[in-house]
N, CA, C and O atoms as CSV, one atom per row, in Angstrom:
chain,resi,resn,atom,element,x,y,z
A,1,MET,N,N,101.031,69.962,56.370
A,1,MET,CA,C,99.909,69.112,57.706
A,1,MET,C,C,98.818,68.913,57.332
A,1,MET,O,O,98.330,69.573,56.414
A,2,LYS,N,N,97.980,67.670,58.139
A,2,LYS,CA,C,97.031,66.574,57.795
A,2,LYS,C,C,96.148,67.748,59.049
A,2,LYS,O,O,96.646,68.273,60.045
A,3,PHE,N,N,94.913,67.850,58.592
A,3,PHE,CA,C,93.621,68.530,59.400
A,3,PHE,C,C,93.985,67.906,60.735
A,3,PHE,O,O,94.488,66.795,60.905
A,4,ASN,N,N,93.516,69.160,62.022
A,4,ASN,CA,C,93.892,68.384,63.445
A,4,ASN,C,C,93.061,68.059,63.776
A,4,ASN,O,O,93.284,67.504,64.852
A,5,SER,N,N,91.131,67.988,63.303
A,5,SER,CA,C,89.908,67.476,63.804
A,5,SER,C,C,89.317,67.636,62.633
A,5,SER,O,O,89.631,68.372,61.698
A,6,ASN,N,N,88.024,66.546,62.806
A,6,ASN,CA,C,87.271,66.177,62.131
A,6,ASN,C,C,86.191,67.662,61.723
A,6,ASN,O,O,85.646,67.908,60.647
A,7,LYS,N,N,86.155,68.514,63.095
A,7,LYS,CA,C,85.499,69.724,62.313
A,7,LYS,C,C,86.139,70.525,61.685
A,7,LYS,O,O,85.385,71.302,61.100
A,8,GLN,N,N,87.647,70.813,61.437
A,8,GLN,CA,C,87.990,71.182,60.565
A,8,GLN,C,C,87.964,70.624,58.958
A,8,GLN,O,O,88.247,71.254,57.939
A,9,LYS,N,N,87.500,69.154,59.110
A,9,LYS,CA,C,87.745,69.240,57.476
A,9,LYS,C,C,86.136,69.522,57.447
A,9,LYS,O,O,85.883,70.468,56.702
A,10,GLU,N,N,85.167,69.041,57.964
A,10,GLU,CA,C,83.974,69.724,58.176
A,10,GLU,C,C,83.746,70.874,57.215
A,10,GLU,O,O,83.183,70.942,56.121
A,11,LEU,N,N,84.529,71.983,58.182
A,11,LEU,CA,C,84.368,73.056,58.134
A,11,LEU,C,C,84.542,73.583,56.360
A,11,LEU,O,O,83.650,74.022,55.635
A,12,PHE,N,N,86.385,73.291,55.934
A,12,PHE,CA,C,86.678,73.273,54.711
A,12,PHE,C,C,86.035,72.644,53.537
A,12,PHE,O,O,86.193,73.100,52.404
A,13,ASN,N,N,85.248,71.507,53.814
A,13,ASN,CA,C,84.417,70.770,52.929
A,13,ASN,C,C,83.456,71.809,52.410
A,13,ASN,O,O,83.325,72.179,51.244
A,14,ALA,N,N,82.870,72.176,53.380
A,14,ALA,CA,C,81.761,73.416,53.377
A,14,ALA,C,C,81.964,74.546,52.940
A,14,ALA,O,O,81.068,75.099,52.302
A,15,ILE,N,N,83.466,75.329,53.218
A,15,ILE,CA,C,84.069,76.200,52.369
A,15,ILE,C,C,84.119,75.854,50.633
A,15,ILE,O,O,83.815,76.517,49.641
A,16,GLU,N,N,84.502,74.883,50.776
A,16,GLU,CA,C,84.432,74.612,49.530
A,16,GLU,C,C,83.488,74.740,48.324
A,16,GLU,O,O,83.928,75.184,47.264
A,17,GLY,N,N,82.556,74.469,48.417
A,17,GLY,CA,C,81.200,74.602,48.014
A,17,GLY,C,C,80.623,76.327,48.208
A,17,GLY,O,O,79.411,76.490,48.064
A,18,SER,N,N,81.455,77.522,48.516
A,18,SER,CA,C,80.935,78.667,48.969
A,18,SER,C,C,81.101,79.641,47.518
A,18,SER,O,O,80.722,80.811,47.478
A,19,GLY,N,N,81.531,79.155,46.733
A,19,GLY,CA,C,81.382,79.930,45.548
A,19,GLY,C,C,83.131,80.577,45.256
A,19,GLY,O,O,84.229,80.115,45.565
A,20,MET,N,N,82.845,81.432,44.759
A,20,MET,CA,C,84.191,82.584,44.325
A,20,MET,C,C,84.477,83.248,45.950
A,20,MET,O,O,83.627,83.821,46.631
A,21,GLN,N,N,85.993,82.972,46.354
A,21,GLN,CA,C,86.075,84.021,47.790
A,21,GLN,C,C,87.864,84.187,47.711
A,21,GLN,O,O,88.764,83.677,47.044
A,22,VAL,N,N,87.763,85.140,48.735
A,22,VAL,CA,C,88.984,85.788,48.663
A,22,VAL,C,C,89.492,85.115,50.062
A,22,VAL,O,O,88.739,84.986,51.028
A,23,PHE,N,N,91.060,84.638,50.057
A,23,PHE,CA,C,91.852,84.231,51.149
A,23,PHE,C,C,92.551,85.644,51.615
A,23,PHE,O,O,92.832,86.412,50.695
A,24,SER,N,N,92.820,86.008,52.785
A,24,SER,CA,C,93.668,87.261,53.022
A,24,SER,C,C,94.468,86.814,54.242
A,24,SER,O,O,93.962,86.319,55.250
A,25,CYS,N,N,95.747,87.034,54.052
A,25,CYS,CA,C,96.592,86.516,55.054
A,25,CYS,C,C,98.058,87.537,55.018
A,25,CYS,O,O,98.729,87.771,54.013
A,26,GLY,N,N,98.321,88.065,56.471
A,26,GLY,CA,C,99.627,88.614,56.584
A,26,GLY,C,C,99.793,89.524,57.736
A,26,GLY,O,O,98.719,89.973,58.134
A,27,PRO,N,N,100.637,89.845,58.259
A,27,PRO,CA,C,100.895,90.474,59.191
A,27,PRO,C,C,100.585,92.212,59.212
A,27,PRO,O,O,100.398,92.798,58.146
A,28,LYS,N,N,100.563,92.750,60.182
A,28,LYS,CA,C,99.956,94.309,60.165
A,28,LYS,C,C,100.594,95.064,59.219
A,28,LYS,O,O,101.645,95.443,59.736
A,29,GLY,N,N,100.505,95.480,58.099
A,29,GLY,CA,C,101.113,96.538,57.194
A,29,GLY,C,C,101.410,95.401,55.906
A,29,GLY,O,O,102.096,95.864,54.994
A,30,VAL,N,N,101.045,94.236,55.780
A,30,VAL,CA,C,101.290,93.151,54.741
A,30,VAL,C,C,100.575,92.634,54.792
A,30,VAL,O,O,100.138,92.164,55.842
A,31,SER,N,N,99.871,92.385,53.128
A,31,SER,CA,C,98.619,91.470,53.025
A,31,SER,C,C,98.631,91.028,51.719
A,31,SER,O,O,99.006,91.762,50.805
A,32,ALA,N,N,98.139,89.544,51.492
A,32,ALA,CA,C,98.453,89.091,50.427
A,32,ALA,C,C,96.927,88.055,50.189
A,32,ALA,O,O,96.505,87.241,51.010
A,33,ASN,N,N,96.392,88.335,49.025
A,33,ASN,CA,C,94.951,88.259,48.750
A,33,ASN,C,C,95.115,86.578,47.446
A,33,ASN,O,O,95.660,86.490,46.346
A,34,LEU,N,N,94.414,85.613,48.226
A,34,LEU,CA,C,94.353,84.793,46.470
A,34,LEU,C,C,92.905,84.687,46.351
A,34,LEU,O,O,92.108,84.418,47.250
A,35,VAL,N,N,92.643,84.959,44.997
A,35,VAL,CA,C,91.078,84.993,44.878
A,35,VAL,C,C,90.524,83.713,43.747
A,35,VAL,O,O,91.031,83.422,42.663
A,36,GLY,N,N,89.732,83.305,44.190
A,36,GLY,CA,C,89.196,82.281,43.504
A,36,GLY,C,C,88.110,80.861,44.104
A,36,GLY,O,O,87.315,80.924,45.042
A,37,LYS,N,N,88.370,79.779,43.317
A,37,LYS,CA,C,87.291,78.754,44.434
A,37,LYS,C,C,88.378,78.008,44.740
A,37,LYS,O,O,89.434,77.927,44.113
A,38,PHE,N,N,87.993,77.364,45.935
A,38,PHE,CA,C,88.926,77.037,46.768
A,38,PHE,C,C,88.498,75.464,47.252
A,38,PHE,O,O,87.470,75.165,47.859
A,39,THR,N,N,89.508,74.605,46.839
A,39,THR,CA,C,89.184,73.299,47.570
A,39,THR,C,C,90.561,72.654,48.387
A,39,THR,O,O,91.711,73.030,48.161
A,40,ILE,N,N,90.280,71.881,49.119
A,40,ILE,CA,C,91.406,71.048,49.832
A,40,ILE,C,C,92.047,69.786,49.362
A,40,ILE,O,O,91.373,68.783,49.598
A,41,ARG,N,N,93.206,69.584,48.743
A,41,ARG,CA,C,93.493,68.211,48.082
A,41,ARG,C,C,94.714,67.899,48.995
A,41,ARG,O,O,95.238,68.626,49.838
A,42,LYS,N,N,95.065,66.515,48.576
A,42,LYS,CA,C,96.325,66.241,49.306
A,42,LYS,C,C,97.298,66.290,48.403
A,42,LYS,O,O,97.196,65.930,47.230
A,43,ASN,N,N,98.554,66.872,49.095
A,43,ASN,CA,C,99.466,67.335,47.627
A,43,ASN,C,C,100.627,65.964,47.835
A,43,ASN,O,O,100.454,65.072,48.666
A,44,HIS,N,N,101.596,66.028,47.059
A,44,HIS,CA,C,102.598,64.903,47.092
A,44,HIS,C,C,103.106,64.207,48.246
A,44,HIS,O,O,103.485,63.036,48.225
A,45,LYS,N,N,103.100,65.103,49.444
A,45,LYS,CA,C,103.616,64.920,50.680
A,45,LYS,C,C,102.118,64.286,51.526
A,45,LYS,O,O,102.141,63.842,52.674
A,46,GLY,N,N,101.141,64.355,50.838
A,46,GLY,CA,C,99.844,63.756,51.757
A,46,GLY,C,C,99.356,64.806,53.260
A,46,GLY,O,O,98.815,64.500,54.323
A,47,GLU,N,N,99.875,66.165,52.682
A,47,GLU,CA,C,99.275,66.908,53.225
A,47,GLU,C,C,97.956,67.315,52.916
A,47,GLU,O,O,97.557,66.975,51.802
A,48,ASP,N,N,97.024,68.095,53.778
A,48,ASP,CA,C,96.048,68.800,53.146
A,48,ASP,C,C,95.990,70.139,53.058
A,48,ASP,O,O,95.830,70.940,53.980
A,49,GLN,N,N,96.181,70.435,51.445
A,49,GLN,CA,C,96.821,71.736,51.230
A,49,GLN,C,C,95.672,72.468,50.696
A,49,GLN,O,O,94.790,71.866,50.084
A,50,LEU,N,N,95.624,73.926,50.919
A,50,LEU,CA,C,94.326,74.613,50.400
A,50,LEU,C,C,94.660,75.336,48.938
A,50,LEU,O,O,95.605,76.098,48.734
A,51,ASP,N,N,93.690,74.927,48.001
A,51,ASP,CA,C,94.076,74.858,46.523
A,51,ASP,C,C,93.265,76.264,46.136
A,51,ASP,O,O,92.225,76.495,46.753
A,52,VAL,N,N,93.780,77.318,45.003
A,52,VAL,CA,C,92.475,78.005,44.694
A,52,VAL,C,C,92.816,77.601,43.181
A,52,VAL,O,O,93.893,77.579,42.586
A,53,ASP,N,N,91.847,77.369,42.875
A,53,ASP,CA,C,91.489,76.875,41.207
A,53,ASP,C,C,92.192,75.866,41.006
A,53,ASP,O,O,91.923,74.843,41.636
A,54,ASP,N,N,93.152,75.878,40.186
A,54,ASP,CA,C,93.715,74.361,39.295
A,54,ASP,C,C,94.678,74.147,40.721
A,54,ASP,O,O,94.821,72.959,41.011
A,55,GLY,N,N,95.191,74.888,41.422
A,55,GLY,CA,C,96.092,74.288,42.683
A,55,GLY,C,C,97.681,75.235,42.269
A,55,GLY,O,O,98.568,75.274,43.121
A,56,THR,N,N,97.858,75.905,40.977
A,56,THR,CA,C,98.984,76.405,40.787
A,56,THR,C,C,99.318,77.247,42.030
A,56,THR,O,O,100.366,77.015,42.631
A,57,ASN,N,N,98.376,78.331,42.496
A,57,ASN,CA,C,98.254,78.969,43.790
A,57,ASN,C,C,97.685,78.186,44.548
A,57,ASN,O,O,96.664,77.538,44.320
A,58,HIS,N,N,98.602,78.223,45.899
A,58,HIS,CA,C,97.764,77.129,47.016
A,58,HIS,C,C,98.679,77.791,48.062
A,58,HIS,O,O,99.636,78.545,47.885
A,59,VAL,N,N,97.995,77.186,49.494
A,59,VAL,CA,C,98.432,77.378,50.901
A,59,VAL,C,C,98.680,76.524,51.292
A,59,VAL,O,O,98.013,75.531,50.998
A,60,HIS,N,N,99.767,76.425,52.169
A,60,HIS,CA,C,100.382,75.130,53.048
A,60,HIS,C,C,99.820,75.815,54.519
A,60,HIS,O,O,99.587,76.997,54.771
A,61,ILE,N,N,99.692,74.561,55.416
A,61,ILE,CA,C,98.581,75.575,56.495
A,61,ILE,C,C,98.852,74.122,57.812
A,61,ILE,O,O,98.514,72.939,57.758
A,62,ASP,N,N,99.537,74.850,58.806
A,62,ASP,CA,C,99.769,74.228,60.185
A,62,ASP,C,C,98.548,74.132,60.845
A,62,ASP,O,O,98.273,74.993,61.680
A,63,TRP,N,N,97.483,72.894,60.522
A,63,TRP,CA,C,96.709,72.838,60.792
A,63,TRP,C,C,96.168,72.819,62.487
A,63,TRP,O,O,95.048,72.952,62.982
A,64,THR,N,N,97.360,72.616,63.011
A,64,THR,CA,C,97.499,72.510,64.511
A,64,THR,C,C,97.497,73.982,65.196
A,64,THR,O,O,97.216,74.300,66.351
A,65,LEU,N,N,97.837,74.640,64.275
A,65,LEU,CA,C,97.518,76.258,64.490
A,65,LEU,C,C,96.292,76.589,64.814
A,65,LEU,O,O,95.969,77.311,65.756
A,66,VAL,N,N,95.366,75.904,63.797
A,66,VAL,CA,C,93.635,76.742,63.557
A,66,VAL,C,C,92.857,76.061,64.522
A,66,VAL,O,O,92.355,74.944,64.391
A,67,THR,N,N,92.801,76.715,65.372
A,67,THR,CA,C,91.924,76.665,66.688
A,67,THR,C,C,90.568,77.009,66.691
A,67,THR,O,O,89.790,76.461,67.472
A,68,ARG,N,N,90.212,77.858,65.896
A,68,ARG,CA,C,88.588,78.454,65.742
A,68,ARG,C,C,88.694,79.470,64.999
A,68,ARG,O,O,89.692,80.060,64.584
A,69,PHE,N,N,87.238,79.702,64.802
A,69,PHE,CA,C,86.680,80.583,63.688
A,69,PHE,C,C,85.880,81.557,64.043
A,69,PHE,O,O,85.564,81.491,65.230
A,70,GLU,N,N,85.471,82.362,63.512
A,70,GLU,CA,C,84.388,83.727,63.899
A,70,GLU,C,C,83.802,83.988,62.114
A,70,GLU,O,O,84.407,84.089,61.047
A,71,VAL,N,N,82.387,84.023,62.487
A,71,VAL,CA,C,81.727,84.369,61.167
A,71,VAL,C,C,81.387,86.030,61.299
A,71,VAL,O,O,81.459,86.559,62.409
A,72,GLY,N,N,81.028,86.786,60.146
A,72,GLY,CA,C,81.316,87.768,60.355
A,72,GLY,C,C,80.585,88.695,58.880
A,72,GLY,O,O,80.094,87.858,58.122
A,73,GLU,N,N,80.442,89.881,58.428
A,73,GLU,CA,C,80.429,90.756,57.246
A,73,GLU,C,C,81.309,91.583,57.200
A,73,GLU,O,O,81.730,92.077,58.246
A,74,PHE,N,N,81.749,91.899,56.122
A,74,PHE,CA,C,82.372,93.109,55.622
A,74,PHE,C,C,81.984,93.689,54.237
A,74,PHE,O,O,82.055,93.124,53.145
A,75,HIS,N,N,81.556,94.945,54.527
A,75,HIS,CA,C,80.676,95.341,53.310
A,75,HIS,C,C,80.115,94.565,52.327
A,75,HIS,O,O,80.412,94.316,51.159
A,76,GLY,N,N,79.265,94.252,53.049
A,76,GLY,CA,C,78.489,93.207,52.337
A,76,GLY,C,C,78.628,91.830,52.143
A,76,GLY,O,O,77.711,91.040,51.915
A,77,GLU,N,N,80.126,91.519,52.270
A,77,GLU,CA,C,80.177,90.252,52.130
A,77,GLU,C,C,80.597,89.273,53.114
A,77,GLU,O,O,81.033,89.674,54.194
A,78,GLY,N,N,80.504,87.882,52.831
A,78,GLY,CA,C,80.273,87.127,54.019
A,78,GLY,C,C,81.935,87.129,54.464
A,78,GLY,O,O,82.736,87.299,53.545
A,79,MET,N,N,82.442,86.952,55.793
A,79,MET,CA,C,83.591,86.823,56.195
A,79,MET,C,C,83.864,85.660,57.433
A,79,MET,O,O,83.255,85.529,58.494
A,80,LEU,N,N,84.985,84.888,56.899
A,80,LEU,CA,C,85.342,83.917,58.243
A,80,LEU,C,C,86.637,84.450,58.559
A,80,LEU,O,O,87.406,84.599,57.610
A,81,THR,N,N,87.157,84.872,60.098
A,81,THR,CA,C,88.225,84.967,60.901
A,81,THR,C,C,88.754,83.699,61.140
A,81,THR,O,O,88.079,83.047,61.936
A,82,PHE,N,N,89.886,83.064,60.642
A,82,PHE,CA,C,90.625,82.049,61.633
A,82,PHE,C,C,91.738,82.387,62.600
A,82,PHE,O,O,92.582,83.204,62.231
A,83,PHE,N,N,91.834,81.769,63.959
A,83,PHE,CA,C,92.708,81.851,65.226
A,83,PHE,C,C,93.010,80.739,65.520
A,83,PHE,O,O,92.511,79.614,65.491
A,84,ASN,N,N,94.427,81.483,65.978
A,84,ASN,CA,C,95.149,80.417,66.856
A,84,ASN,C,C,94.834,81.084,68.253
A,84,ASN,O,O,95.437,82.111,68.564
A,85,ASN,N,N,93.840,80.485,69.153
A,85,ASN,CA,C,93.790,80.992,70.329
A,85,ASN,C,C,93.167,82.592,69.821
A,85,ASN,O,O,92.124,82.840,69.215
A,86,GLU,N,N,94.423,83.696,70.408
A,86,GLU,CA,C,93.364,84.994,70.198
A,86,GLU,C,C,94.069,85.795,68.996
A,86,GLU,O,O,93.868,86.953,68.631
A,87,LEU,N,N,95.148,84.619,68.380
A,87,LEU,CA,C,96.145,85.631,67.131
A,87,LEU,C,C,95.433,85.213,65.960
A,87,LEU,O,O,95.375,84.043,65.581
A,88,SER,N,N,94.927,86.126,65.431
A,88,SER,CA,C,93.960,85.896,64.096
A,88,SER,C,C,95.315,85.538,63.019
A,88,SER,O,O,96.352,86.201,63.001
A,89,LEU,N,N,95.129,84.746,62.443
A,89,LEU,CA,C,95.557,83.566,61.156
A,89,LEU,C,C,95.535,84.324,59.840
A,89,LEU,O,O,96.555,84.816,59.356
A,90,PHE,N,N,94.227,84.406,59.229
A,90,PHE,CA,C,93.936,84.616,57.949
A,90,PHE,C,C,92.394,84.882,58.004
A,90,PHE,O,O,91.707,84.766,59.019
A,91,LYS,N,N,91.930,85.273,56.708
A,91,LYS,CA,C,90.401,85.441,56.413
A,91,LYS,C,C,90.153,84.785,55.242
A,91,LYS,O,O,91.042,84.405,54.481
A,92,PHE,N,N,88.616,84.590,55.009
A,92,PHE,CA,C,88.183,84.409,54.109
A,92,PHE,C,C,86.892,85.512,53.667
A,92,PHE,O,O,86.030,85.842,54.482
A,93,TYR,N,N,86.914,85.872,52.634
A,93,TYR,CA,C,85.868,86.645,52.047
A,93,TYR,C,C,84.906,86.201,51.251
A,93,TYR,O,O,85.400,85.911,50.162
A,94,ARG,N,N,83.377,85.947,51.295
A,94,ARG,CA,C,82.620,85.508,50.289
A,94,ARG,C,C,81.999,86.557,49.345
A,94,ARG,O,O,80.915,86.933,49.791
A,95,LEU,N,N,82.296,87.077,48.326
A,95,LEU,CA,C,82.260,88.153,47.151
A,95,LEU,C,C,80.327,87.922,47.381
A,95,LEU,O,O,79.563,88.842,47.671
A,96,GLU,N,N,79.945,86.557,47.168
A,96,GLU,CA,C,78.286,87.037,46.847
A,96,GLU,C,C,77.874,87.240,48.384
A,96,GLU,O,O,76.657,87.065,48.331
A,97,GLY,N,N,78.083,87.417,49.264
A,97,GLY,CA,C,77.235,87.341,50.546
A,97,GLY,C,C,77.523,86.587,51.504
A,97,GLY,O,O,78.402,85.731,51.397
A,98,PRO,N,N,76.934,86.748,52.440
A,98,PRO,CA,C,77.129,86.171,54.051
A,98,PRO,C,C,77.305,84.218,53.492
A,98,PRO,O,O,76.784,83.637,52.539
A,99,TYR,N,N,78.105,83.780,54.409
A,99,TYR,CA,C,77.986,82.172,54.349
A,99,TYR,C,C,77.071,81.690,55.007
A,99,TYR,O,O,76.468,82.137,55.982
A,100,SER,N,N,76.935,80.382,54.231
A,100,SER,CA,C,75.458,79.842,54.593
A,100,SER,C,C,75.511,79.149,56.260
A,100,SER,O,O,76.461,78.831,56.975
A,101,ASN,N,N,74.237,79.108,56.431
A,101,ASN,CA,C,73.574,78.463,57.970
A,101,ASN,C,C,74.720,77.257,58.374
A,101,ASN,O,O,75.277,77.254,59.471
A,102,SER,N,N,74.861,76.711,57.807
A,102,SER,CA,C,75.801,75.467,58.042
A,102,SER,C,C,77.225,75.942,58.484
A,102,SER,O,O,77.731,75.451,59.493
A,103,ILE,N,N,77.733,76.677,57.911
A,103,ILE,CA,C,79.343,77.153,58.383
A,103,ILE,C,C,79.109,77.847,59.426
A,103,ILE,O,O,80.038,77.881,60.232
A,104,ASP,N,N,77.700,78.710,59.825
A,104,ASP,CA,C,77.810,79.496,60.760
A,104,ASP,C,C,77.571,78.666,61.847
A,104,ASP,O,O,77.928,79.035,62.965
A,105,GLU,N,N,76.999,77.559,61.675
A,105,GLU,CA,C,76.635,76.683,62.989
A,105,GLU,C,C,77.805,75.856,63.371
A,105,GLU,O,O,77.712,74.950,64.199
A,106,LEU,N,N,78.994,76.194,62.719
A,106,LEU,CA,C,80.418,75.316,62.899
A,106,LEU,C,C,80.944,76.240,63.898
A,106,LEU,O,O,81.588,75.666,64.777
A,107,SER,N,N,80.827,77.918,64.054
A,107,SER,CA,C,81.853,78.297,63.958
A,107,SER,C,C,81.944,77.965,65.621
A,107,SER,O,O,81.181,77.263,66.286
A,108,GLY,N,N,83.477,78.922,66.175
A,108,GLY,CA,C,83.717,78.764,67.390
A,108,GLY,C,C,84.892,77.676,67.509
A,108,GLY,O,O,85.677,77.645,66.561
A,109,SER,N,N,85.024,77.109,68.181
A,109,SER,CA,C,86.394,75.838,68.505
A,109,SER,C,C,86.364,74.867,67.213
A,109,SER,O,O,85.350,74.247,66.891
A,110,LEU,N,N,87.516,74.807,66.548
A,110,LEU,CA,C,87.861,73.930,65.533
A,110,LEU,C,C,88.528,72.208,66.305
A,110,LEU,O,O,89.064,71.211,65.821
A,111,THR,N,N,88.176,72.564,67.476
A,111,THR,CA,C,89.075,71.458,68.005
A,111,THR,C,C,88.247,70.253,68.615
A,111,THR,O,O,87.472,70.543,69.527
A,112,ASP,N,N,88.314,69.172,68.285
A,112,ASP,CA,C,87.141,67.809,68.868
A,112,ASP,C,C,87.497,67.736,70.334
A,112,ASP,O,O,86.921,66.933,71.070
């Protein structure tokens, strides 16, 4: 899928510059973590794909489901939680500490 809003694109461009991070997702009782530097790249289908490092590991996201996010902290790490309305979809953790103010200023709705 392609980004659903300009705000999503702006946010993920800012996330790309946030260094080493952990992408975490899964339903209660199951957890998958991908660790590295993240970028958004167009895949062979023209979709906005979340790549880890060289793209060998990557995440396909239905961007229409990513409606908002919140900024927080977890044990000294920056934390971003992404939602579809009230349902938590995935999280990012910034190992070096809190995310930048530019990301914090974008928090809330991701729909234009």
